[in-house]
N, C-alpha and C positions, 0 to 999 in steps of 0.2 A: 504494500500500500504506500502510495506516495502522497503525503500531505503537503509537502513543499520540497523544493530542490534539495534542501539539507535536512529533511525531516521524513525519512522513510523507514519502514519496519517490515518484518516478515513474521506475522503471527503463525502459531501452529495450526490454528483453524480460524476461519472467518466465515460468517454466514450473513448473507444479505437477502432481504425480501426482494421480490421482483421489482417493486417500486424503487428501492434504493439502488439496485443493480443498474437499472436503466440510467440513473443519474450519476453513478459513481464510475462506471467503466468508460475510459477515454479511448481515443483512436489508437493509442499505443498499446492497448490490451491490458493496461494496469488500472488498479483502483485508485482514484484520486479523491475520494471522500470516504467518510466513515461507514463501515458495515454496521449492521444491527447488533451482531454478537461477535466477540473475539474470545478465543480460548487459548490460553498459554499453559503448557505443561512445564512445571519447574524443572530446570536442569540442575544437576549437582553443582555445588559451589556457591559460596556467599555472593560473589560478584554477579553471577547469573540470576540468582534468586532476587537480589536487590534490584536488578534491572527490570524483572517482571513485576515485582511488588511495588516499585516506586516509579521508575522512569516510564515504563510502558503504561502503567495504571494512570499516571498523570497525563500522558500524551493522549491515550484513548479517551479519557474523560474530557479533555479540552477539545478534542476533535469531534465529539458528538456520538461516539459509540454508545449504544443504548445499554448494553450489558457486557460485562467482562467476567470470565471465569478463570480462576487460577487453580490448576489441577496440581495437587501435592501428592505424588505417588507414595513416598515413604509414610505419610500420615493417612493415606487412603481417604483423602478428603478433597472437596472442591469448594473454594470460596466464591461467592456470587456477589458481584458489585453491580449496582444499577444506578442509572442517572436519577438524581433527586436534586432539584433546585440547581441545575446546571453543573453538577459535579457528582462523582461516584460516591456511593455510600455502600458499605458492606451490609447486604440484605440478610444473608444466611450463609452458613457453612454446611454443606451436605457431607455426611459421614456414614459410617456403617449403619445399615438398616433404613437409610433414607431413600425416598423416591425423588429423583430429579425431574423437575418440570419448570418450564419457563413460559410466560405469557407471549414471548416472541415465537415460540415453536408450538402452535396449537396441535394437539394430538400426539406430541412426543412425550415419552416418559421412559425412564430407565432406573433400575435399582443400582445404587452405588456399589453394593456387594458384587453384582455381576460385572460392573465396569472394572473393578480391581481384582477379580477372581483369579486371574492367571499370574499375578505378581507373586514373587517369592516371599 
């Protein structure tokens, strides 16, 4: 995603509604505006985790991403941030036993236990 010439990122997963996709996709084939949902899977190491939890969280919030999920495999949890009053707020943390659902993805649900089932 390219927000400006010096402000580009590569999220692990990005989801756009049809409406946002039409507005975001430029002639160069790249996204130039915010998706509805961004998901980052934390990589090992404090520097990588700080980037996802601070730098990317602030960037996505400023640029208008509606929802941001941070997947933490060692904790088997997902933090869910949602736009409130023009900034991200931590809405919930899904963990063992929880069912993940989002208003952005009508009809989608998944059990956290199943998502992390194959991890050692």
